[in-house]
N, C-alpha and C positions, 0 to 999 in steps of 0.2 A: 614301159610294159615290163612286168615282172614275171619271171619263170622260175619256179622252185624245183629243185632236184627231187626225184622220186625217192621215197623212204624205202629202206631195206629192213623191215622189221624182223622178218624171220632170220635173215643172215646175221643181224645184230644180236639177236637172242642166242644164236649158236656161238657167236664170238664171245659173248659174256660167259656162257657156260664153259667154254673152252678155257678162258682165262681163269675162272674160278678153280677149275681142275688143276691148272698149272700152279695156282697159288697153294693148293693143298699139297701137290707134289713137292713144291719148294720147301715146305715145312719139314720134309723127311730127307732132305739132302744131307750129305755128310758134313761134318764139322769143318772140313777143309774149305768149304765154299764160304765166301763172304756173305753176310746177311744183306738182303735187299730191302731198303727202306720202303715203308708203305707208300710214300709219295712217288717212288720209282715204279711201284706196281700200278698205281693209279695212272701214271704217265703212260705205261705200257698199254693199258686199256684204251686210253685216248688214241694212242698211235695206231692200233689195229682198226679202231672205228674209223679213223681218218683215212686209212688206206682204202677201205671200201668206198667211202664217199669220194675219194680221189678219182676213182674210175668214173663216177657220175660227173664229177667236175670237168674232166677232160672232154666229155661229150658236149657239155655246155659251152666250154671255151672254144671247141673246134667249130661249132656252128654259130658262135657269137664272138668273133675275134675282138670286137671293139667294146664288149659289154663290161660293165663295172661289177666285179664280183663282191658279194657280201656273205659273210658267215653269220648265220643266226644261231646264237647259243642259248636262246631262251627256252627251247624245248628239245633237248638233245643238241645235235649239231647238224645244220642243214645249210646248203648253199643256195644262193639266189643270184639272179642276174638282173641288173638294171641298165637302162640306157646310158646313164651318166651318174657322176657323183651328185649332181644337183637333183636328179630324179630320186635318188635314194634318200637324200636329206629331206626332200619335200614329203615323200610318203611316210618317212619315219617321224615326221613332225619336228625336225631339227632346223629346217630352213630359216625360220623366223626367230630362232633363239640364239643367244650368245653362247659360245662353247663354254662348258664347265671348266675345261682345262685345255691348254695348248702347250705343245713342246716344240721348241725351235732349235735347229742345229746352231751351236754357238759360233762356229766359224763362218758359215755362209749366211746365217739368219733365215734359212729356208724352213718352212713349216714341215715338221716331221709327224706330228700327231694332233688331231682335233678330236676332243672327247666331249660328248654330250651326256648329261646325266640329270635325271629328275629325282631329287632327294626325297620327294613326297611318296613316290610309288616304287622307287628302287630300280627303275628301268633306264637304259641308256644305250649308247652306241658311239660309233666314231669312224674316223677315216685314218688309215695309215698311209703316209707318203714316204717316198724313198729318195730323198735328195742326194744322198751320198753313194748311191749305187753306181758302179762303173758302167754297167749296162742299164740303160733307161728302163725303169720298171713302172708298171701302171699302179696307181693307188688301189687300195683294197679297203673294204668296209666291214664292220661287225656290229652285232646287236647283242645285248646281254641283260640278264637280271642280276642285280648285285647280290652278293652273299652276305646275309645279315644275321645269321644264326650261329656264327663261329664262336667257339668257346676259347678261353685263354690257353687251354692246353692243345689246341689244334696244331698239328705238326707243321702244316704249310705256313700258317700265320706265324708260328714260332720261328720258322726258318727266315721269313721275311723280316721279322723284328731283329733277328741276329745279324742279318745283312746290313741293316740300317746302323746298328751299333758297332759293327766290325771296325777294327783299326785299319784304315786304308794303307798304312805303312808296314803292317805286319807281313812277314814273308810266308803267308799261308793262303790257301785257296778260300773261296766263299763257302766251301763245305768243310773247312777246318783242316784240310790236309797240309802237313808241314813237311816240305821236301827234305829237311835236315834229319828226318826220321829214316830216310832211305840211305843206302850205301853210296855216298857221294865221292866222286873222284876229284871234283873241282867245284869250288864255290866262290863267286865273285860278286862284290857289292860296290857300286859307285855311288857316291853321295855328294850332296851340296855342301857348302861351307858350314851351314847350320846343322848338318848331320842328317837331314832328311834324304831318303834314297832317290836316286835317279834311275838306276838299272841294277837288276839282280839276275844272276845266271847260276843255275845248278846243273852239273853234269854228273852222270853216274850210271847205275844199273837199274833196269826195270824189267820185271818178269824174266829174269835170267838171260836177258839179252843186252848187249852194249848199246846204249843210245847216246847220241851227241848231246841232247838236252833233256833234262827232266822238267825243269821249270824255268820260265823266263818272265820277268815282271819289269815293266817300264812305267815310270811316273812322269806326267807332264804338268808343268806349272804355268800359271799366267804371269804377266809382267809384274803384278803386284805381289807375287810370291805365293798366292793361294793355289791349292791343288785343283787342277782342271780334269785330269783323267788318269786312271790306273788301268793298264792293260796287262792281263794275266794270261799266260800261255802255259798249258800243262800237256805233257806228252800224252798222246791219244790212247796209250795203253791204260791210262789211269783216269784222267779227268779231261775236261774240255777247256776251250778258251772263254774268257769273260772280260769285257771292257766296261768299266764303270766311269760315269761322268759325275762331277761334283760341282756344286755352285760355289759362289764366293764365300759362303758361310761354312764351307766344309761339309755340307750335307750331300749324301749320294742322292741324285735325282733321276738317274737312268742307268740301266745295265743291259748289256746284250751279250748273249753267249751262243755258242754253236754246239749242236749235238748231231746225231746221225741223220735225223729226218728234216732238219732245218734249224732255224734260230729261235731263241727265247728272248723275250724282252720284259724288263721290269721297269715300271714307272712309279716313282715315289712322289706323291702329291701332298705338298705342305701348304698350310695357310700361314701367311705372313712370316713371322720369325720363329715359329715352332721348331723344336729340335727333332721331333718325331712326326712322321707323315699322318695325315688325316685318312688317306686312302692309298691302297696299292692297286695297280693295274698290271696284270700278268697276261702276256700274249705269247702263245705257243704257235709259231708259224709251222704248222704241221702239214707238209705237202701243200695243197691248194687251200687249206683251211686256216682261219685265225681262231684258235681255241682260246677264249678269253675268260678270265676271272677278275672281277672287280670287288675288292674286299675293303671293308672299313678297318681302321686301326683299332686295337683294343686299348691303346694308350690315351 
């Protein structure tokens, strides 16, 4: 049995008007303030919307402690409750279909993501599992319409393309920040015999305060020497953490980062031996919601 959270149309409209006003005020801030990228403003709008839905979600969870929560992204963002994963897959029409894509944790072999997608009508959905959580966490589901009208100049798509082509051994963040541009007191790099890095640590000054660590990066390799994982930590005054997983061909296949309201996940979906993805799946774990975007590559 499905129960859908009640919409807050009036409240949502007020939120959007408030955010638009903030955007206008932002244009007139002093030159000392750093510019806020458009994608960050969009993210802020999502965050406030999610906060209101979060209040509704807590009521649903409180009265249905065993329900399977699904975020429907097809018409705004709504929460729904199902009796089980199987009930969700059955109603969504996925039960009798083979997943379009699956992602498994490399170490344990446990399923992390099951994605369903109809290329004919651009609709899809999936289930997120959490095999590596220290505290057992219930799976969560989502539904979406794919984004099929992006232009080559779209900022978010351009960001994703840059992440794919980024050098995993570069001492910079996914957003291009280079810690060597800051005032460093100490910089340390440990490398393999072939020169590839194992560990990087930069210490110095951030926001006029002494900090022990500005940036820390660790690289993990498989037995055959191929890159398995790159873990990037950045002082919270500046940026956030990001862990990227790579396949045996050196392609980034999954990234997870943490920000104030939760975690962000990026799945890069390739066909066979292509160097660039066919699709990108972006999941913003925004409080109790899974805000999802599924985008085709322009490559």
